[in-house]
Each structure stands twice: as structure tokens, then as C-alpha cells.
N, C-alpha and C positions, 0 to 999 in steps of 0.2 A: 699664243706665242708672243713674247715680248718683242717690241720694235727692234731692239738690239739683236735679238736672236734671229729675227727675220732677215735683217741686213747681213748678219754673219753667214747664215745658211745660203742665201741667194745672192751674195755679193758679186759673184762672177757674171751673173746676168744683169744685175742692177747696174754694174759698171758700164754696160753697153749703153751708149747715149740714146739709142732708139728705144730702149726698154726703160731703164731708170726705175725709181720707186713707184711711179704711177703705173708703169707697165706691170710691175710685179703685183701691185694691188689688183689689177685687172685679171691677172693669171689666177690669183688666190680666190677671186670672186666668181670664177667661171665654172660652168657645169658642162662637161663633155661626156658624151656617150660613145663608148668603144664597142662595136659589134664584132664579137669574136675575140677570144683570148688565146688564139693560136699563133701561127707564124708571123702574121702582120700585127695582130693585137699585142703580142708580147713586147716588142720594142716600143710601140706606141704607148702602152700602159707604163712601161718603165720610164720613159723620158717625160711623159706628162706628170707622173707622180714626182719625179726628181725636180721638175720645174716648179712644183707647188700648186698645180691645178687644184682648185678648192674641192670640187666634187667630180669623181670619175664613176660613171655607170659602166658596168661591164655585162654585156648580154651574151651568154653562152650556156648551152645545155649539155655539153659534151664532158667526157671524163678524160683525165690525163692518161695517155698510153705511152709505152716505151718508145715507139717510133716517132713520137712528137719531139723528143728531147734533142734532136740534132738542130732544131731551129726555134723551138718555143721556150725561150731562155728564162722565162719567169717561173717555170716549173722545174722540178728536179726528181731524181729517182725515188725519193721517199714519198712522193705524191702521186705516183702511178696508181690509178684506180680511184682517185677522188675527183670530185667535180672541179673543172678548170676555174670556175668563178671562186671557189673556196681557196684554191691554190693561189690564184691571182690576188685575192684579198689579203692573204697572208704575206705575199711578197710586198705589196704596196705598204702595208702597215709596218713591215720591217725596214722599209726604205724611208718612209716619210709618214709618221704616225698622225700628222696634222691633216692629211688628205682624207676626205670622206669617200669611202668606197661603197657603192650600191651594187650588189650582185643581183643579176636578173637571170634566174635559171629558167629561161624560156627560149624557145625557138621563135625568131621574128616571123610572124605570119600576118595575114590580112586582118584577122580579128583583134590583134593586140598592138599592131605597129604604131597606130596613131597615138594611143595612150602612152606607149613607152617613149617614143621620140619627142613628144610634145614637152617633156619634162626637162629637156636639155638645150643648151645654146648652140652647140656644134655637134654634128654627128660624124664619127670616123668609122668608115665601113671596112672592116678587115675580114668580111665573110668570104667563103670559098665556093659559092655557087651563084649562078646567074639569077635564079628565082629570087633569092634574098637581095641581091644587088639592085635589081630593077624595082622590087617592092620598096626598098629603102629609098632609092632615088626618087620614085614617084611620090612617096610620102613627104620627103624633104621639100619637093616642089610645092605640094599642097599646103604644107605648114610654113613655107618660107624659111626653111632651115638650111644653113650652109653644110655641105657634105664634102668630106675629104675622102677621096676614092683611091684605092690601091689594089693591084692584083699582081700575082707572081706565078711563074711556071719555069721550071728548069733553071736557066741562067737569066731569064728575062722578067722585067717588071714594068708596071705602068703606075703613074701617079697623076692625079688631077684634083683641082678644086672645082666643085660643081655648085651651081645655084647660090652663089655668093653675091648678094646685092643685085639680084636680077640677072646674073650671068647664066650661061648655058648649062645644060645638065647632060646626064649620061645618054639620054635618048637623042640629043642633038648630034652626037657623034656615032652612036650605035643605036639606031631606032628600035631594034628588036633584038632579044637574046637569040643566040644560035640554037638550031635544032639539037635535040639530045644527042644524036649520033655524031655531031660535030664537036662536042664538048671534050676537051682534054683537060686533065687536072693533075695535081701533084701526086695523087694516089697511083696514077698510071704512068706518069712520066718523071716523077720525082722533083726534088728541089734541093739545091745546095744551101746548106743552113745559113750562110752569111747573107744570101740574097734578101730574104725577108728582113734581116737586120738593116740593110741599106734602104730598102723601100719603106719599111715601117718608120725608120728614123726620119726620112723625108716627109712622111705623112705627119709625124709628130711636130716637125719644124713648121710645116705649113699651118698646123693647128695653132701653135703658139704665136705665129706671125699674125694670124687673124684675130686672136684674142687681144693682142696688143696693138691692133689697128695699123700694122705694118702692111705695105703693099704686097700683093701676091699676083702672079700672072693668071689671068682668067681666060677662059675659052681656049685653053691649051692642054694637050695631053703630053706628058713627058714619057718617052719610051727609053727604057734602060736595058741595055744588052751587055751583061757583065762578061760574057764569053769573049767578045771582040772589044769590050770596053768602049762602047759607043753610047752616048746620051743624046737623044734628039727630042725636039718638041714639034708637035703638030698643032697648027691652028685649026680651029673648027668653028 
């Protein structure tokens, strides 16, 4: 893409003093892995691609289903039944053809997590189960990778930046995952579609701030309650 086209496309973020051309160059040179192309992954992928992140890896092994469409906004009715990574790749290419998309049709597990995560600068975890979250967290600690964490349920969400420049990680606030019988999820309790849009957008914003070397609050968990419209931060 020519310099003039880059400026024209990304002018509204280049105009921000804290971003500028240098920040845009950092965005375009960055490699971000998004784990999950679902409720949280959808807005993350959308806004990272729109911002011009150079390489976006997307790890997901699931297929688009009709009940996904109330919140997983990068997919549509015509894509029900196809792999989410294929649908996500199609979406990104239609939005910003300059972004390189790497689809990873694998479940993140102990045998492949090191190889997959090691290829990227920043990891964004939009997974929906504790096994994956803790595996990803522990691998980011081992590799020294920054992790953007988010979770959603009903009207509530959480966002945090873990393991950034030596900051604390998931186990520092939740040392162990809950027992299986304690686990509640969106399949059982549901989720209002706009909630992952809010939380995923916050995750994308934190990712872009880190790429452009802007300050982020560390060792804090942001709690989002959209039913009572309360936003709180917990230091840990």
C-alpha cells in the first residue's frame, strides 16, 4: 500500500498525537493471535483488522451455528455450517485486504500451545472455558508473552492485561480454576449480544495501546456489570 493510501485509510488514528505515523507503523508490523472467533473474538478481530494490524492469527476449530449470530458479528446466516476461521478470514479480507490472516483450525491444547503462541507478539484470549484460559495464561508466562484476557456471562464481563513486562497473571488473582460443578457458561445462562461487543472492544483497545507503547493499567481486573451499569477495577 502506498504511503498516501496508508495515511488516507488510517488518518483518524494517525491524527491522534499519541499514535501518529510511528504508532501506525507499529500496528502494521505487529502480529497478534486471537484465540476464539466467537463472541469476544469477533469484535477483537473486527477492530484489529480495521486498525491495520499486520498479521492476525485466529485459532478456532468450531463451526458457525445459528445461535452464534446474536453476538458473533463477523459471521452471517450464509456461513452457518462452515468453519469459523474460514468465515473470519473472509470477513477480514473484505474489510482490510492488507491484513494477513492465519487461520489455525486447532483446539489449543498442551501439545500445540507452545508452538502456536510463540509465533505472535501479543495473545488475546477469547476462549470460553477455564482449561484453555489457564493453559494459555501459563504458556504466556513461560514465553514472556503479553496476554489480553476477557470473559463474559449474562450481563457481566471482565477484562485484564496479564504478564505485560513482568506484571501479574491470571493465577495471581485466581490461583486455580473452579471445579466443574461450579462452572456456569453462556450455554446455560445465556449472554446478551451487545455485551461481548463491549468487552471485546475493550480487549482490542488494550491490544492497540500495547502495540503502540501507550500506558495500560497493570495488576488490575476490570469488572463490567451492564445490568446496573457499573464498572469497577480490582487491584491484585
